[in-house]
C-alpha positions in Angstrom: 76.4 55.5 70.7 79.5 53.4 69.8 81.2 53.8 73.1 81.5 50.7 75.3 80.1 51.7 78.6 80.4 49.7 81.8 78.0 50.9 84.5 79.3 50.5 88.1 76.8 50.8 90.9 76.9 53.5 93.6 79.0 53.3 96.7 77.6 54.5 100.0 79.8 56.8 102.0 80.1 54.1 104.7 81.3 51.5 102.2 83.8 53.9 100.7 85.3 55.0 104.0 85.6 51.4 105.1 87.2 50.4 101.8 89.8 53.1 101.3 92.3 52.2 103.9 93.3 49.2 101.7 94.6 51.8 99.2 97.4 52.8 101.5 98.8 49.3 101.6 99.8 50.1 105.2 101.9 47.0 105.6 102.6 43.5 104.2 104.6 42.3 101.3 101.6 42.2 99.0 100.9 45.9 99.5 104.5 46.8 98.9 104.7 44.8 95.7 101.6 46.5 94.4 103.3 49.9 94.5 106.4 48.7 92.6 106.8 50.5 89.3 104.1 53.1 89.8 105.3 56.6 88.7 103.7 60.0 88.5 104.7 62.6 85.9 103.6 66.2 86.4 103.1 68.5 83.4 103.3 72.3 83.3 100.1 73.8 81.8 100.8 77.4 82.7 99.5 79.9 85.3 96.1 81.5 86.0 96.4 85.1 87.1 94.1 88.0 87.8 91.3 86.1 89.4 89.1 87.8 92.0 89.6 85.9 95.3 86.0 87.0 96.1 85.0 84.2 93.7 86.3 81.8 96.3 84.9 83.8 99.3 88.3 85.2 100.3 89.8 88.7 100.5 93.3 89.0 98.9 94.9 89.6 102.2 93.6 86.3 103.6 95.6 84.3 101.0 99.3 83.5 101.0 99.1 83.3 97.2 96.3 84.6 95.0 97.4 83.2 91.6 97.2 79.6 90.4 99.4 77.1 88.6 97.8 74.7 86.2 98.9 71.1 86.1 98.0 67.7 84.7 99.4 64.3 85.5 100.4 61.0 83.9 100.4 57.9 86.1 102.4 54.9 84.8 101.7 51.5 86.3 103.2 48.2 85.2 99.8 47.3 83.7 99.1 50.5 81.9 98.9 54.3 81.9 96.4 56.9 83.2 96.3 60.5 82.1 94.6 62.9 84.6 93.4 66.2 83.2 94.6 67.8 80.0 95.6 71.5 80.5 94.0 74.9 79.8 95.5 75.8 76.4 95.2 73.5 73.4 98.4 72.5 71.8 97.1 73.7 68.4 97.0 77.2 69.8 100.7 77.1 70.4 101.3 76.2 66.7 99.3 79.2 65.7 101.7 81.4 67.8 104.9 79.8 66.6 105.4 77.8 69.8 105.8 80.9 72.1 103.9 81.7 75.3 100.1 81.9 74.8 97.6 83.9 76.8 93.9 83.1 76.7 91.9 85.1 79.2 93.4 84.6 82.6 95.6 81.7 81.5 99.2 82.0 80.3 101.0 78.9 79.2 104.5 78.7 77.7 104.6 74.9 77.0 102.3 72.7 75.0 101.3 69.5 76.7 102.0 66.7 74.2 105.7 67.5 73.7 106.1 67.3 77.5 104.3 63.9 77.3 106.7 62.8 74.6 109.8 64.0 76.5 108.6 61.6 79.3 108.5 58.8 76.7 104.8 58.6 75.9 102.4 59.6 73.1 98.6 59.9 73.3 98.4 56.5 71.7 100.2 55.1 74.7 97.6 56.2 77.2 95.3 53.4 78.3 92.9 55.4 80.5 91.9 59.0 80.6 90.1 60.8 83.5 89.2 64.4 84.0 88.8 65.8 87.5 85.9 67.8 85.9 84.7 69.5 82.8 85.9 73.1 83.5 87.9 74.4 80.5 91.1 74.9 82.3 91.3 71.1 82.7 90.1 69.9 79.3 92.0 71.8 76.6 93.7 68.7 75.1 91.1 66.1 76.1 90.4 65.1 72.5 94.0 64.0 72.1 93.2 61.1 74.5 89.9 60.0 72.9 91.6 56.8 72.0 92.0 55.8 75.6 89.3 54.4 77.8 87.6 57.4 79.5 86.7 57.0 83.2 83.9 59.4 84.0 81.0 59.8 86.5 77.6 59.5 84.8 76.4 62.9 86.1 79.4 64.6 84.7 79.1 62.9 81.3 75.4 63.9 81.1 76.2 67.5 81.9 79.1 67.7 79.4 77.0 66.4 76.5 73.8 68.3 77.4 72.2 70.3 74.6 73.3 73.6 76.0 75.9 73.1 78.8 76.5 76.3 80.9 79.4 77.6 82.9 83.2 77.3 82.5 83.0 74.8 79.7 84.5 74.4 76.2 82.7 71.4 74.6 84.9 71.6 71.4 87.9 70.5 73.6 86.3 67.2 74.6 83.6 66.4 72.0 85.5 63.3 70.7 85.1 61.7 74.1 81.4 61.2 73.2 82.4 58.1 71.2 85.4 56.9 73.3 85.3 53.6 75.1 84.2 54.5 78.5 83.8 53.3 82.1 80.8 55.2 83.3 80.5 55.4 87.1 77.4 56.0 89.2 78.8 58.2 91.9 81.4 55.4 92.5 85.1 54.8 92.9 87.0 52.7 90.4 90.2 50.7 91.1 91.9 51.2 87.7 94.3 48.3 87.8 92.6 46.1 90.5 95.5 46.3 93.0 94.6 49.5 94.9 97.4 51.6 93.6 95.5 53.9 91.3 91.9 54.6 92.3 89.5 57.2 90.8 87.3 58.5 93.6 84.0 60.2 93.3 84.0 63.7 94.8 81.0 65.6 93.5 80.1 69.2 94.2 82.4 71.5 92.3 80.7 69.9 89.3 78.1 67.2 89.2 80.6 64.4 88.8 83.9 65.9 90.0 86.5 63.2 90.9 90.0 62.9 92.4 92.7 60.3 91.8 94.4 58.4 94.6 97.8 57.0 93.8 100.1 54.8 95.9 103.8 55.5 95.3 106.5 53.2 96.7 109.0 55.9 97.9 106.9 59.1 98.0 103.9 57.5 99.6 100.2 57.7 98.8 98.9 60.9 97.2 95.6 62.3 96.2 95.5 64.4 93.1 92.6 66.6 94.2 91.6 68.4 91.0 89.4 71.3 92.2 88.2 69.8 95.4 90.1 72.8 96.8 91.7 75.7 95.0 93.6 77.3 97.9 95.0 75.6 101.0 93.2 78.2 103.1 89.9 76.5 102.1 90.9 73.5 104.2 91.1 75.5 107.5 88.2 77.8 106.8 85.7 75.4 105.2 84.9 78.0 102.6 83.8 76.9 99.1 83.8 78.9 95.8 80.8 80.9 94.9 80.3 79.0 91.7 80.1 75.4 93.1 77.5 73.3 91.3 76.4 72.0 94.8 78.2 73.5 97.8 76.7 71.0 100.2 77.9 68.1 98.1 81.4 69.7 97.9 81.5 69.8 101.7 80.5 66.2 101.9 83.1 65.2 99.4 85.8 67.1 101.3 84.9 65.3 104.5 85.0 62.0 102.7 88.5 62.7 101.3 89.6 64.1 104.7 88.7 60.8 106.2 90.6 59.0 103.5 93.7 61.1 104.0 93.5 60.4 107.7 93.1 56.7 107.2 95.9 56.3 104.6 98.3 59.1 105.5 98.1 60.3 101.9 99.4 63.7 100.8 96.9 66.1 99.2 98.0 67.8 96.0 95.8 70.8 95.3 96.1 71.0 91.5 96.2 74.8 91.3 98.3 75.5 94.4 101.7 77.1 93.7 103.2 76.0 97.1 102.2 72.4 96.5 103.8 72.2 93.1 106.9 74.3 93.9 108.1 71.2 95.9 107.4 68.7 93.1 109.4 67.9 90.0 108.1 68.5 86.5 108.3 65.9 83.7 110.4 64.3 82.4 111.4 63.8 86.0 108.9 61.8 88.0 108.0 60.5 91.5 107.7 56.9 92.4 
C-alpha cells in the first residue's frame, strides 16, 4: 500500500479523561493564544426524512423532532485545515440532475458540497486533513474528493471499510480512493491534529468499530464537540437508549460516558450532527464561528 501510515498507540480511558481538560484551555495566555484564528464552517448536506424512530428505540411521540438534518464541517486553523465528514449525496449526482434538489432514498439535498466549500474560500486541494466520524454512507458521499488530504482514521474503522465484503449502511465507491491516501491510523486513540489542543480527533467507538468525534476550541464561541453519530437525537442523552443497529452497544455507552466526562471537564457544547434544533441555532457557510 502506498499510503504513509503512522500508528499511534492506544489510550486508556483513564489517560484520556485526565488529558482532555487541557483541550479546554481553561485559563492562561497560552491557551487563549492557541484558539486564535480557529474557525468552523458548517455545510448543508440536506435532510433525512421518513426514518422509523423504532430503529433508535423510540416511539414518534417521544421525540421533539423525528427527521434529521445532515451536516459536515470545515475547521480552519492557522496551521492548516480539517474536513470532518463529507455529506450524503455525491456532487456528481447533482450534475446529473441539472443542479436541482436530489432525493436518494431517505435523503434529500438541494446543495452540492464542493460549491459551498468554494464559497467559503477553499477547494479540496486546500484541505490538509480529512476525518470521517464513521463509514455510514450519509457521511461519506464526497469522501474521495479529499483523498489528497491526510486521512485520520481509527484502525478498526479502516479495516472494516476495506474488508472484502463490508456490510451495513456503507457505499465503498464513495471512499475507495482513501485506500491509498496518506493516513494517520490510530489504535483506539485520540489525535491532537495541530499539537496545540485546539483540534483533537477523539476515539468514540460503538456506533461503528472506529467511530470518532472532533473536539474544537473556538475563541469566542467556546469549545465544541462535533459528535457525529455518537447520538442521533437529544432524547438519547436523557434516556440512555442506543440505536438498534449499533456495531457494539456496550462500546457506544462507554464512549458516551467518556465524552460526557469530557464535556463536564471542559464546558464544551455538544453538536449532534443530525439534530435539527442544534443546527437551527448555527450559521451555515460561508458564515463561520470562531
